[in-house]
PDB file of N, CA, C and O in Angstrom:
ATOM      1  N   MET A   1      42.866   4.747 -22.392  1.00  0.00           N
ATOM      2  CA  MET A   1      42.808   5.153 -20.911  1.00  0.00           C
ATOM      3  C   MET A   1      41.486   4.555 -20.711  1.00  0.00           C
ATOM      4  O   MET A   1      40.726   4.728 -21.665  1.00  0.00           O
ATOM      5  N   ALA A   2      40.905   3.747 -19.496  1.00  0.00           N
ATOM      6  CA  ALA A   2      40.028   3.301 -19.417  1.00  0.00           C
ATOM      7  C   ALA A   2      39.005   4.788 -18.413  1.00  0.00           C
ATOM      8  O   ALA A   2      39.341   5.674 -17.627  1.00  0.00           O
ATOM      9  N   LEU A   3      38.122   4.483 -18.833  1.00  0.00           N
ATOM     10  CA  LEU A   3      37.063   5.625 -18.108  1.00  0.00           C
ATOM     11  C   LEU A   3      36.870   4.785 -16.703  1.00  0.00           C
ATOM     12  O   LEU A   3      36.631   3.577 -16.729  1.00  0.00           O
ATOM     13  N   ILE A   4      37.040   5.811 -15.001  1.00  0.00           N
ATOM     14  CA  ILE A   4      36.911   5.275 -14.056  1.00  0.00           C
ATOM     15  C   ILE A   4      35.718   5.896 -13.565  1.00  0.00           C
ATOM     16  O   ILE A   4      35.714   7.111 -13.761  1.00  0.00           O
ATOM     17  N   THR A   5      34.841   5.503 -13.065  1.00  0.00           N
ATOM     18  CA  THR A   5      33.276   6.358 -12.516  1.00  0.00           C
ATOM     19  C   THR A   5      33.164   5.328 -11.011  1.00  0.00           C
ATOM     20  O   THR A   5      33.747   4.257 -10.836  1.00  0.00           O
ATOM     21  N   ASP A   6      32.422   5.893 -10.239  1.00  0.00           N
ATOM     22  CA  ASP A   6      31.944   5.620  -8.972  1.00  0.00           C
ATOM     23  C   ASP A   6      31.177   4.560  -9.031  1.00  0.00           C
ATOM     24  O   ASP A   6      29.977   4.831  -9.002  1.00  0.00           O
ATOM     25  N   ALA A   7      31.421   3.541  -9.096  1.00  0.00           N
ATOM     26  CA  ALA A   7      30.651   2.440  -8.690  1.00  0.00           C
ATOM     27  C   ALA A   7      29.478   2.596  -7.325  1.00  0.00           C
ATOM     28  O   ALA A   7      28.330   2.153  -7.371  1.00  0.00           O
ATOM     29  N   SER A   8      29.924   3.137  -6.455  1.00  0.00           N
ATOM     30  CA  SER A   8      28.709   2.979  -5.236  1.00  0.00           C
ATOM     31  C   SER A   8      27.769   3.949  -5.217  1.00  0.00           C
ATOM     32  O   SER A   8      27.803   4.976  -5.896  1.00  0.00           O
ATOM     33  N   GLY A   9      26.922   3.634  -4.441  1.00  0.00           N
ATOM     34  CA  GLY A   9      25.884   3.864  -4.032  1.00  0.00           C
ATOM     35  C   GLY A   9      25.782   5.119  -2.768  1.00  0.00           C
ATOM     36  O   GLY A   9      26.281   4.860  -1.673  1.00  0.00           O
ATOM     37  N   SER A  10      25.134   6.423  -2.991  1.00  0.00           N
ATOM     38  CA  SER A  10      25.212   7.025  -1.810  1.00  0.00           C
ATOM     39  C   SER A  10      23.855   7.244  -1.178  1.00  0.00           C
ATOM     40  O   SER A  10      23.841   7.870  -0.118  1.00  0.00           O
ATOM     41  N   ARG A  11      22.349   6.675  -1.846  1.00  0.00           N
ATOM     42  CA  ARG A  11      21.123   6.654  -0.647  1.00  0.00           C
ATOM     43  C   ARG A  11      20.811   5.603  -1.609  1.00  0.00           C
ATOM     44  O   ARG A  11      21.065   5.325  -2.781  1.00  0.00           O
ATOM     45  N   ALA A  12      20.059   5.067  -0.481  1.00  0.00           N
ATOM     46  CA  ALA A  12      18.860   3.382  -0.857  1.00  0.00           C
ATOM     47  C   ALA A  12      17.456   4.334  -0.563  1.00  0.00           C
ATOM     48  O   ALA A  12      17.332   5.543  -0.366  1.00  0.00           O
ATOM     49  N   ALA A  13      16.479   3.235  -0.629  1.00  0.00           N
ATOM     50  CA  ALA A  13      14.815   3.579  -0.504  1.00  0.00           C
ATOM     51  C   ALA A  13      14.674   1.885  -0.629  1.00  0.00           C
ATOM     52  O   ALA A  13      15.327   1.119  -1.338  1.00  0.00           O
ATOM     53  N   THR A  14      13.578   1.594   0.323  1.00  0.00           N
ATOM     54  CA  THR A  14      12.472   0.596   0.289  1.00  0.00           C
ATOM     55  C   THR A  14      11.857   0.789  -1.178  1.00  0.00           C
ATOM     56  O   THR A  14      11.936   1.977  -1.491  1.00  0.00           O
ATOM     57  N   VAL A  15      11.317   0.068  -2.096  1.00  0.00           N
ATOM     58  CA  VAL A  15      10.435   0.045  -3.196  1.00  0.00           C
ATOM     59  C   VAL A  15       9.418  -0.617  -2.489  1.00  0.00           C
ATOM     60  O   VAL A  15       9.558  -1.424  -1.569  1.00  0.00           O
ATOM     61  N   THR A  16       8.241  -0.148  -3.069  1.00  0.00           N
ATOM     62  CA  THR A  16       7.335  -0.811  -3.356  1.00  0.00           C
ATOM     63  C   THR A  16       6.751  -0.941  -4.775  1.00  0.00           C
ATOM     64  O   THR A  16       6.717   0.121  -5.395  1.00  0.00           O
ATOM     65  N   PRO A  17       6.416  -1.726  -5.233  1.00  0.00           N
ATOM     66  CA  PRO A  17       6.186  -2.485  -6.618  1.00  0.00           C
ATOM     67  C   PRO A  17       4.779  -1.567  -6.697  1.00  0.00           C
ATOM     68  O   PRO A  17       3.843  -1.616  -5.899  1.00  0.00           O
ATOM     69  N   SER A  18       4.918  -0.591  -8.064  1.00  0.00           N
ATOM     70  CA  SER A  18       3.997  -0.192  -8.643  1.00  0.00           C
ATOM     71  C   SER A  18       3.220  -0.778 -10.281  1.00  0.00           C
ATOM     72  O   SER A  18       4.073  -1.166 -11.080  1.00  0.00           O
ATOM     73  N   ASP A  19       2.302  -0.827 -10.599  1.00  0.00           N
ATOM     74  CA  ASP A  19       2.249  -0.612 -12.457  1.00  0.00           C
ATOM     75  C   ASP A  19       1.927   0.547 -12.936  1.00  0.00           C
ATOM     76  O   ASP A  19       1.332   0.591 -14.013  1.00  0.00           O
ATOM     77  N   THR A  20       2.319   1.978 -12.090  1.00  0.00           N
ATOM     78  CA  THR A  20       1.776   2.972 -12.466  1.00  0.00           C
ATOM     79  C   THR A  20       2.447   4.144 -11.840  1.00  0.00           C
ATOM     80  O   THR A  20       2.255   5.315 -12.168  1.00  0.00           O
ATOM     81  N   LEU A  21       3.201   3.751 -10.969  1.00  0.00           N
ATOM     82  CA  LEU A  21       4.472   4.748 -10.479  1.00  0.00           C
ATOM     83  C   LEU A  21       5.792   4.584 -10.286  1.00  0.00           C
ATOM     84  O   LEU A  21       6.260   3.644  -9.644  1.00  0.00           O
ATOM     85  N   ASP A  22       6.666   5.754 -10.989  1.00  0.00           N
ATOM     86  CA  ASP A  22       7.970   5.624 -10.881  1.00  0.00           C
ATOM     87  C   ASP A  22       8.567   5.550  -9.298  1.00  0.00           C
ATOM     88  O   ASP A  22       7.978   5.700  -8.228  1.00  0.00           O
ATOM     89  N   LEU A  23       9.751   5.303  -9.552  1.00  0.00           N
ATOM     90  CA  LEU A  23      10.516   5.218  -8.413  1.00  0.00           C
ATOM     91  C   LEU A  23      10.895   6.796  -7.827  1.00  0.00           C
ATOM     92  O   LEU A  23      10.684   7.808  -8.495  1.00  0.00           O
ATOM     93  N   SER A  24      11.369   6.803  -6.737  1.00  0.00           N
ATOM     94  CA  SER A  24      11.427   8.691  -6.523  1.00  0.00           C
ATOM     95  C   SER A  24      12.776   8.703  -6.160  1.00  0.00           C
ATOM     96  O   SER A  24      13.372   8.502  -5.102  1.00  0.00           O
ATOM     97  N   ILE A  25      13.362   9.206  -8.166  1.00  0.00           N
ATOM     98  CA  ILE A  25      15.198   8.906  -8.126  1.00  0.00           C
ATOM     99  C   ILE A  25      15.786  10.338  -7.729  1.00  0.00           C
ATOM    100  O   ILE A  25      15.173  11.371  -7.997  1.00  0.00           O
ATOM    101  N   PRO A  26      16.558  10.329  -7.318  1.00  0.00           N
ATOM    102  CA  PRO A  26      17.253  11.907  -6.487  1.00  0.00           C
ATOM    103  C   PRO A  26      17.278  12.499  -8.015  1.00  0.00           C
ATOM    104  O   PRO A  26      17.194  11.878  -9.074  1.00  0.00           O
ATOM    105  N   SER A  27      17.441  14.096  -7.746  1.00  0.00           N
ATOM    106  CA  SER A  27      17.712  14.742  -9.181  1.00  0.00           C
ATOM    107  C   SER A  27      19.118  14.636  -9.572  1.00  0.00           C
ATOM    108  O   SER A  27      20.210  14.691  -9.006  1.00  0.00           O
ATOM    109  N   GLY A  28      18.720  14.482 -10.629  1.00  0.00           N
ATOM    110  CA  GLY A  28      20.532  14.097 -11.760  1.00  0.00           C
ATOM    111  C   GLY A  28      21.122  12.769 -12.182  1.00  0.00           C
ATOM    112  O   GLY A  28      22.185  12.371 -12.658  1.00  0.00           O
ATOM    113  N   LEU A  29      19.720  12.151 -11.719  1.00  0.00           N
ATOM    114  CA  LEU A  29      20.034  10.673 -11.751  1.00  0.00           C
ATOM    115  C   LEU A  29      18.886  10.171 -12.855  1.00  0.00           C
ATOM    116  O   LEU A  29      17.940  10.932 -13.055  1.00  0.00           O
ATOM    117  N   ASN A  30      18.948   9.000 -13.520  1.00  0.00           N
ATOM    118  CA  ASN A  30      17.901   8.953 -14.508  1.00  0.00           C
ATOM    119  C   ASN A  30      17.331   7.067 -14.185  1.00  0.00           C
ATOM    120  O   ASN A  30      16.634   6.504 -15.030  1.00  0.00           O
ATOM    121  N   GLY A  31      17.782   6.321 -12.848  1.00  0.00           N
ATOM    122  CA  GLY A  31      17.303   5.412 -12.347  1.00  0.00           C
ATOM    123  C   GLY A  31      18.306   5.149 -10.706  1.00  0.00           C
ATOM    124  O   GLY A  31      18.838   5.841  -9.838  1.00  0.00           O
ATOM    125  N   THR A  32      18.098   3.679 -11.042  1.00  0.00           N
ATOM    126  CA  THR A  32      19.016   2.918  -9.895  1.00  0.00           C
ATOM    127  C   THR A  32      20.565   2.692 -10.319  1.00  0.00           C
ATOM    128  O   THR A  32      21.032   2.729 -11.458  1.00  0.00           O
ATOM    129  N   LYS A  33      21.131   2.484  -9.284  1.00  0.00           N
ATOM    130  CA  LYS A  33      22.779   1.619  -9.756  1.00  0.00           C
ATOM    131  C   LYS A  33      22.690   0.602  -9.186  1.00  0.00           C
ATOM    132  O   LYS A  33      23.658  -0.104  -9.469  1.00  0.00           O
ATOM    133  N   TYR A  34      21.665  -0.119  -8.148  1.00  0.00           N
ATOM    134  CA  TYR A  34      21.557  -1.633  -8.137  1.00  0.00           C
ATOM    135  C   TYR A  34      20.084  -1.171  -7.662  1.00  0.00           C
ATOM    136  O   TYR A  34      19.457  -0.123  -7.511  1.00  0.00           O
ATOM    137  N   ILE A  35      19.830  -3.058  -7.464  1.00  0.00           N
ATOM    138  CA  ILE A  35      18.674  -3.259  -6.711  1.00  0.00           C
ATOM    139  C   ILE A  35      18.785  -4.879  -6.345  1.00  0.00           C
ATOM    140  O   ILE A  35      19.034  -5.847  -7.064  1.00  0.00           O
ATOM    141  N   CYS A  36      18.488  -4.765  -4.886  1.00  0.00           N
ATOM    142  CA  CYS A  36      18.639  -5.617  -3.793  1.00  0.00           C
ATOM    143  C   CYS A  36      17.597  -6.456  -3.820  1.00  0.00           C
ATOM    144  O   CYS A  36      16.634  -5.960  -4.405  1.00  0.00           O
ATOM    145  N   VAL A  37      17.392  -7.705  -3.348  1.00  0.00           N
ATOM    146  CA  VAL A  37      16.439  -8.464  -2.401  1.00  0.00           C
ATOM    147  C   VAL A  37      16.168  -8.659  -1.630  1.00  0.00           C
ATOM    148  O   VAL A  37      17.281  -8.527  -1.121  1.00  0.00           O
ATOM    149  N   GLY A  38      15.513  -8.952  -0.752  1.00  0.00           N
ATOM    150  CA  GLY A  38      15.643  -9.947   0.460  1.00  0.00           C
ATOM    151  C   GLY A  38      15.128 -11.186   0.564  1.00  0.00           C
ATOM    152  O   GLY A  38      15.765 -12.077   1.125  1.00  0.00           O
ATOM    153  N   VAL A  39      13.720 -11.420  -0.050  1.00  0.00           N
ATOM    154  CA  VAL A  39      13.623 -12.978  -0.562  1.00  0.00           C
ATOM    155  C   VAL A  39      13.488 -12.862  -2.106  1.00  0.00           C
ATOM    156  O   VAL A  39      12.936 -11.893  -2.628  1.00  0.00           O
ATOM    157  N   SER A  40      13.965 -13.790  -2.741  1.00  0.00           N
ATOM    158  CA  SER A  40      14.516 -14.405  -4.076  1.00  0.00           C
ATOM    159  C   SER A  40      13.141 -14.670  -4.611  1.00  0.00           C
ATOM    160  O   SER A  40      12.272 -15.364  -4.085  1.00  0.00           O
ATOM    161  N   GLY A  41      13.074 -13.928  -5.878  1.00  0.00           N
ATOM    162  CA  GLY A  41      11.942 -14.195  -7.093  1.00  0.00           C
ATOM    163  C   GLY A  41      12.085 -13.710  -8.056  1.00  0.00           C
ATOM    164  O   GLY A  41      13.244 -13.505  -8.417  1.00  0.00           O
ATOM    165  N   ASP A  42      10.763 -13.229  -9.073  1.00  0.00           N
ATOM    166  CA  ASP A  42      10.957 -12.399 -10.158  1.00  0.00           C
ATOM    167  C   ASP A  42      10.270 -11.304  -9.533  1.00  0.00           C
ATOM    168  O   ASP A  42       9.370 -11.099  -8.718  1.00  0.00           O
ATOM    169  N   LEU A  43      11.821 -10.132 -10.930  1.00  0.00           N
ATOM    170  CA  LEU A  43      11.542  -8.899 -10.442  1.00  0.00           C
ATOM    171  C   LEU A  43      11.230  -8.678 -12.035  1.00  0.00           C
ATOM    172  O   LEU A  43      11.919  -9.122 -12.953  1.00  0.00           O
ATOM    173  N   SER A  44       9.857  -7.776 -12.178  1.00  0.00           N
ATOM    174  CA  SER A  44       9.202  -7.143 -13.550  1.00  0.00           C
ATOM    175  C   SER A  44       9.513  -5.900 -13.131  1.00  0.00           C
ATOM    176  O   SER A  44       9.181  -5.471 -12.026  1.00  0.00           O
ATOM    177  N   VAL A  45      10.399  -5.021 -14.288  1.00  0.00           N
ATOM    178  CA  VAL A  45      10.940  -3.415 -13.684  1.00  0.00           C
ATOM    179  C   VAL A  45      10.830  -2.905 -15.525  1.00  0.00           C
ATOM    180  O   VAL A  45      10.715  -3.559 -16.562  1.00  0.00           O
ATOM    181  N   ILE A  46      10.931  -1.482 -15.235  1.00  0.00           N
ATOM    182  CA  ILE A  46      11.248  -0.665 -16.757  1.00  0.00           C
ATOM    183  C   ILE A  46      12.420   0.159 -16.210  1.00  0.00           C
ATOM    184  O   ILE A  46      12.622   1.045 -15.379  1.00  0.00           O
ATOM    185  N   THR A  47      13.086  -0.582 -17.098  1.00  0.00           N
ATOM    186  CA  THR A  47      14.843  -0.029 -16.999  1.00  0.00           C
ATOM    187  C   THR A  47      14.704   1.462 -17.429  1.00  0.00           C
ATOM    188  O   THR A  47      13.717   2.017 -17.912  1.00  0.00           O
ATOM    189  N   SER A  48      15.638   1.852 -17.208  1.00  0.00           N
ATOM    190  CA  SER A  48      15.696   3.271 -17.215  1.00  0.00           C
ATOM    191  C   SER A  48      15.553   3.738 -19.129  1.00  0.00           C
ATOM    192  O   SER A  48      15.055   4.824 -19.425  1.00  0.00           O
ATOM    193  N   GLY A  49      15.884   3.093 -19.863  1.00  0.00           N
ATOM    194  CA  GLY A  49      15.965   3.079 -21.374  1.00  0.00           C
ATOM    195  C   GLY A  49      14.275   2.680 -21.768  1.00  0.00           C
ATOM    196  O   GLY A  49      13.754   2.673 -22.883  1.00  0.00           O
ATOM    197  N   GLY A  50      13.818   2.446 -20.782  1.00  0.00           N
ATOM    198  CA  GLY A  50      12.428   2.411 -21.387  1.00  0.00           C
ATOM    199  C   GLY A  50      12.319   1.106 -21.201  1.00  0.00           C
ATOM    200  O   GLY A  50      11.155   1.055 -20.805  1.00  0.00           O
ATOM    201  N   ASP A  51      12.802  -0.273 -21.206  1.00  0.00           N
ATOM    202  CA  ASP A  51      12.528  -1.668 -21.539  1.00  0.00           C
ATOM    203  C   ASP A  51      11.725  -2.197 -20.445  1.00  0.00           C
ATOM    204  O   ASP A  51      12.255  -2.319 -19.341  1.00  0.00           O
ATOM    205  N   THR A  52      10.556  -2.513 -20.615  1.00  0.00           N
ATOM    206  CA  THR A  52       9.875  -3.318 -19.818  1.00  0.00           C
ATOM    207  C   THR A  52      10.817  -5.179 -19.910  1.00  0.00           C
ATOM    208  O   THR A  52      11.277  -5.590 -20.975  1.00  0.00           O
ATOM    209  N   VAL A  53      10.863  -5.623 -19.191  1.00  0.00           N
ATOM    210  CA  VAL A  53      11.520  -7.166 -18.706  1.00  0.00           C
ATOM    211  C   VAL A  53      11.269  -7.768 -17.045  1.00  0.00           C
ATOM    212  O   VAL A  53      11.217  -7.126 -15.996  1.00  0.00           O
ATOM    213  N   THR A  54      11.146  -9.194 -17.279  1.00  0.00           N
ATOM    214  CA  THR A  54      10.879  -9.824 -16.369  1.00  0.00           C
ATOM    215  C   THR A  54      12.262 -10.451 -15.972  1.00  0.00           C
ATOM    216  O   THR A  54      12.576 -11.437 -16.639  1.00  0.00           O
ATOM    217  N   LEU A  55      13.129 -10.053 -15.015  1.00  0.00           N
ATOM    218  CA  LEU A  55      14.147 -10.934 -14.537  1.00  0.00           C
ATOM    219  C   LEU A  55      13.766 -11.928 -13.405  1.00  0.00           C
ATOM    220  O   LEU A  55      13.268 -11.913 -12.279  1.00  0.00           O
ATOM    221  N   LYS A  56      14.242 -12.752 -14.266  1.00  0.00           N
ATOM    222  CA  LYS A  56      13.383 -14.473 -13.244  1.00  0.00           C
ATOM    223  C   LYS A  56      14.482 -14.713 -12.465  1.00  0.00           C
ATOM    224  O   LYS A  56      15.683 -14.483 -12.608  1.00  0.00           O
ATOM    225  N   ALA A  57      13.461 -15.499 -11.150  1.00  0.00           N
ATOM    226  CA  ALA A  57      14.608 -15.516 -10.142  1.00  0.00           C
ATOM    227  C   ALA A  57      15.683 -15.096  -9.782  1.00  0.00           C
ATOM    228  O   ALA A  57      16.781 -15.646  -9.864  1.00  0.00           O
ATOM    229  N   VAL A  58      15.320 -13.763  -9.225  1.00  0.00           N
ATOM    230  CA  VAL A  58      16.202 -12.897  -8.624  1.00  0.00           C
ATOM    231  C   VAL A  58      16.914 -13.216  -7.467  1.00  0.00           C
ATOM    232  O   VAL A  58      16.187 -13.188  -6.474  1.00  0.00           O
ATOM    233  N   ALA A  59      17.915 -13.469  -7.271  1.00  0.00           N
ATOM    234  CA  ALA A  59      18.809 -14.038  -5.821  1.00  0.00           C
ATOM    235  C   ALA A  59      19.050 -13.102  -4.926  1.00  0.00           C
ATOM    236  O   ALA A  59      19.536 -11.981  -5.079  1.00  0.00           O
ATOM    237  N   ALA A  60      18.688 -13.623  -4.013  1.00  0.00           N
ATOM    238  CA  ALA A  60      18.069 -12.302  -2.482  1.00  0.00           C
ATOM    239  C   ALA A  60      20.015 -11.964  -2.149  1.00  0.00           C
ATOM    240  O   ALA A  60      20.872 -12.512  -2.843  1.00  0.00           O
ATOM    241  N   GLY A  61      20.285 -11.219  -1.261  1.00  0.00           N
ATOM    242  CA  GLY A  61      21.146 -10.364  -1.010  1.00  0.00           C
ATOM    243  C   GLY A  61      22.128 -10.456  -1.592  1.00  0.00           C
ATOM    244  O   GLY A  61      23.178 -10.884  -1.113  1.00  0.00           O
ATOM    245  N   ILE A  62      21.931  -9.988  -2.967  1.00  0.00           N
ATOM    246  CA  ILE A  62      22.692  -9.496  -4.061  1.00  0.00           C
ATOM    247  C   ILE A  62      22.878  -8.325  -4.437  1.00  0.00           C
ATOM    248  O   ILE A  62      21.805  -8.055  -4.976  1.00  0.00           O
ATOM    249  N   PHE A  63      23.474  -7.503  -4.512  1.00  0.00           N
ATOM    250  CA  PHE A  63      23.462  -5.926  -5.456  1.00  0.00           C
ATOM    251  C   PHE A  63      23.416  -6.358  -6.809  1.00  0.00           C
ATOM    252  O   PHE A  63      24.347  -6.747  -7.515  1.00  0.00           O
ATOM    253  N   HIS A  64      22.202  -6.237  -7.077  1.00  0.00           N
ATOM    254  CA  HIS A  64      22.087  -6.375  -9.107  1.00  0.00           C
ATOM    255  C   HIS A  64      22.619  -5.349  -9.312  1.00  0.00           C
ATOM    256  O   HIS A  64      22.323  -4.508  -8.462  1.00  0.00           O
ATOM    257  N   PRO A  65      23.560  -4.869 -10.374  1.00  0.00           N
ATOM    258  CA  PRO A  65      23.333  -3.656 -11.349  1.00  0.00           C
ATOM    259  C   PRO A  65      22.731  -3.413 -12.221  1.00  0.00           C
ATOM    260  O   PRO A  65      23.209  -3.480 -13.353  1.00  0.00           O
ATOM    261  N   ILE A  66      21.194  -2.968 -11.932  1.00  0.00           N
ATOM    262  CA  ILE A  66      20.621  -2.548 -13.483  1.00  0.00           C
ATOM    263  C   ILE A  66      20.114  -1.092 -13.135  1.00  0.00           C
ATOM    264  O   ILE A  66      20.115  -0.786 -11.942  1.00  0.00           O
ATOM    265  N   SER A  67      19.795  -0.411 -13.816  1.00  0.00           N
ATOM    266  CA  SER A  67      19.216   0.622 -13.796  1.00  0.00           C
ATOM    267  C   SER A  67      17.674   0.679 -14.170  1.00  0.00           C
ATOM    268  O   SER A  67      17.274   0.266 -15.258  1.00  0.00           O
ATOM    269  N   VAL A  68      16.663   1.323 -13.013  1.00  0.00           N
ATOM    270  CA  VAL A  68      15.583   0.858 -13.440  1.00  0.00           C
ATOM    271  C   VAL A  68      15.026   1.959 -13.041  1.00  0.00           C
ATOM    272  O   VAL A  68      15.657   2.703 -12.290  1.00  0.00           O
ATOM    273  N   ARG A  69      13.595   2.315 -13.508  1.00  0.00           N
ATOM    274  CA  ARG A  69      12.926   3.915 -13.069  1.00  0.00           C
ATOM    275  C   ARG A  69      11.651   3.120 -12.576  1.00  0.00           C
ATOM    276  O   ARG A  69      11.332   3.641 -11.508  1.00  0.00           O
ATOM    277  N   ARG A  70      10.720   2.022 -12.897  1.00  0.00           N
ATOM    278  CA  ARG A  70      10.315   1.808 -11.855  1.00  0.00           C
ATOM    279  C   ARG A  70      10.148  -0.358 -11.404  1.00  0.00           C
ATOM    280  O   ARG A  70      10.779  -1.229 -12.003  1.00  0.00           O
ATOM    281  N   VAL A  71       9.453  -0.526 -10.608  1.00  0.00           N
ATOM    282  CA  VAL A  71       9.168  -1.911 -10.440  1.00  0.00           C
ATOM    283  C   VAL A  71       7.773  -2.193 -10.296  1.00  0.00           C
ATOM    284  O   VAL A  71       6.964  -1.671  -9.528  1.00  0.00           O
ATOM    285  N   LEU A  72       7.506  -3.658 -11.675  1.00  0.00           N
ATOM    286  CA  LEU A  72       6.529  -3.445 -11.815  1.00  0.00           C
ATOM    287  C   LEU A  72       5.707  -4.285 -10.791  1.00  0.00           C
ATOM    288  O   LEU A  72       6.403  -5.211 -10.375  1.00  0.00           O
ATOM    289  N   SER A  73       4.345  -4.269 -10.197  1.00  0.00           N
ATOM    290  CA  SER A  73       4.135  -4.898  -9.146  1.00  0.00           C
ATOM    291  C   SER A  73       3.397  -6.459  -9.839  1.00  0.00           C
ATOM    292  O   SER A  73       3.184  -7.486  -9.194  1.00  0.00           O
ATOM    293  N   THR A  74       3.187  -6.291 -10.932  1.00  0.00           N
ATOM    294  CA  THR A  74       2.268  -7.670 -12.043  1.00  0.00           C
ATOM    295  C   THR A  74       3.754  -8.100 -12.276  1.00  0.00           C
ATOM    296  O   THR A  74       4.501  -7.338 -12.891  1.00  0.00           O
ATOM    297  N   GLY A  75       4.165  -9.201 -11.839  1.00  0.00           N
ATOM    298  CA  GLY A  75       5.085 -10.015 -12.380  1.00  0.00           C
ATOM    299  C   GLY A  75       6.125  -9.908 -11.098  1.00  0.00           C
ATOM    300  O   GLY A  75       6.996 -10.777 -11.061  1.00  0.00           O
ATOM    301  N   THR A  76       6.118  -9.465 -10.627  1.00  0.00           N
ATOM    302  CA  THR A  76       7.251  -9.134  -9.298  1.00  0.00           C
ATOM    303  C   THR A  76       6.469 -10.278  -8.342  1.00  0.00           C
ATOM    304  O   THR A  76       5.251 -10.249  -8.170  1.00  0.00           O
ATOM    305  N   THR A  77       7.426 -11.369  -7.701  1.00  0.00           N
ATOM    306  CA  THR A  77       7.423 -11.771  -6.922  1.00  0.00           C
ATOM    307  C   THR A  77       8.299 -11.856  -5.518  1.00  0.00           C
ATOM    308  O   THR A  77       8.050 -12.447  -4.466  1.00  0.00           O
ATOM    309  N   ALA A  78       9.399 -11.050  -5.907  1.00  0.00           N
ATOM    310  CA  ALA A  78      10.478 -11.083  -4.758  1.00  0.00           C
ATOM    311  C   ALA A  78       9.896 -10.242  -3.878  1.00  0.00           C
ATOM    312  O   ALA A  78       9.012  -9.502  -4.310  1.00  0.00           O
ATOM    313  N   THR A  79      10.168 -10.196  -2.844  1.00  0.00           N
ATOM    314  CA  THR A  79      10.346  -9.448  -1.880  1.00  0.00           C
ATOM    315  C   THR A  79      11.371  -8.922  -0.890  1.00  0.00           C
ATOM    316  O   THR A  79      12.441  -9.530  -0.846  1.00  0.00           O
ATOM    317  N   GLY A  80      11.126  -7.474   0.222  1.00  0.00           N
ATOM    318  CA  GLY A  80      12.004  -6.986   0.019  1.00  0.00           C
ATOM    319  C   GLY A  80      13.064  -6.078  -0.502  1.00  0.00           C
ATOM    320  O   GLY A  80      14.237  -5.831  -0.218  1.00  0.00           O
ATOM    321  N   ILE A  81      12.085  -5.632  -1.477  1.00  0.00           N
ATOM    322  CA  ILE A  81      13.417  -4.809  -2.494  1.00  0.00           C
ATOM    323  C   ILE A  81      13.690  -3.466  -1.901  1.00  0.00           C
ATOM    324  O   ILE A  81      12.916  -2.789  -1.223  1.00  0.00           O
ATOM    325  N   VAL A  82      15.559  -3.043  -2.455  1.00  0.00           N
ATOM    326  CA  VAL A  82      15.615  -1.697  -2.663  1.00  0.00           C
ATOM    327  C   VAL A  82      16.276  -1.598  -3.444  1.00  0.00           C
ATOM    328  O   VAL A  82      17.035  -2.446  -3.914  1.00  0.00           O
ATOM    329  N   ALA A  83      16.088  -0.332  -3.792  1.00  0.00           N
ATOM    330  CA  ALA A  83      17.144   0.705  -4.747  1.00  0.00           C
ATOM    331  C   ALA A  83      18.090   0.860  -4.197  1.00  0.00           C
ATOM    332  O   ALA A  83      18.124   0.705  -2.976  1.00  0.00           O
ATOM    333  N   VAL A  84      19.377   1.286  -5.042  1.00  0.00           N
ATOM    334  CA  VAL A  84      20.287   1.727  -4.221  1.00  0.00           C
ATOM    335  C   VAL A  84      20.293   3.076  -5.642  1.00  0.00           C
ATOM    336  O   VAL A  84      20.052   2.826  -6.823  1.00  0.00           O
ATOM    337  N   TYR A  85      20.519   3.983  -5.265  1.00  0.00           N
ATOM    338  CA  TYR A  85      21.169   5.177  -6.063  1.00  0.00           C
ATOM    339  C   TYR A  85      22.334   5.716  -6.003  1.00  0.00           C
ATOM    340  O   TYR A  85      22.617   6.658  -6.743  1.00  0.00           O
TER     341      TYR A  85
END
């Protein structure tokens, strides 16, 4: 039997990249459900699992299913970033 989960987001917030501050994640969650960018570019993040990675050439206008706790300013060139929870 397949596990069915709710993939929709119920909250969203504009992201200001920071090398020192985690996102303001709603209570009960450990990261984002999706990240969307308004202008394509690289997106440097710390995932909910603690990995630091740079996603190259992230496409604009698409909801990217990645759970992150921080969007880093160093290495991020994408703009208009929105986190969906």
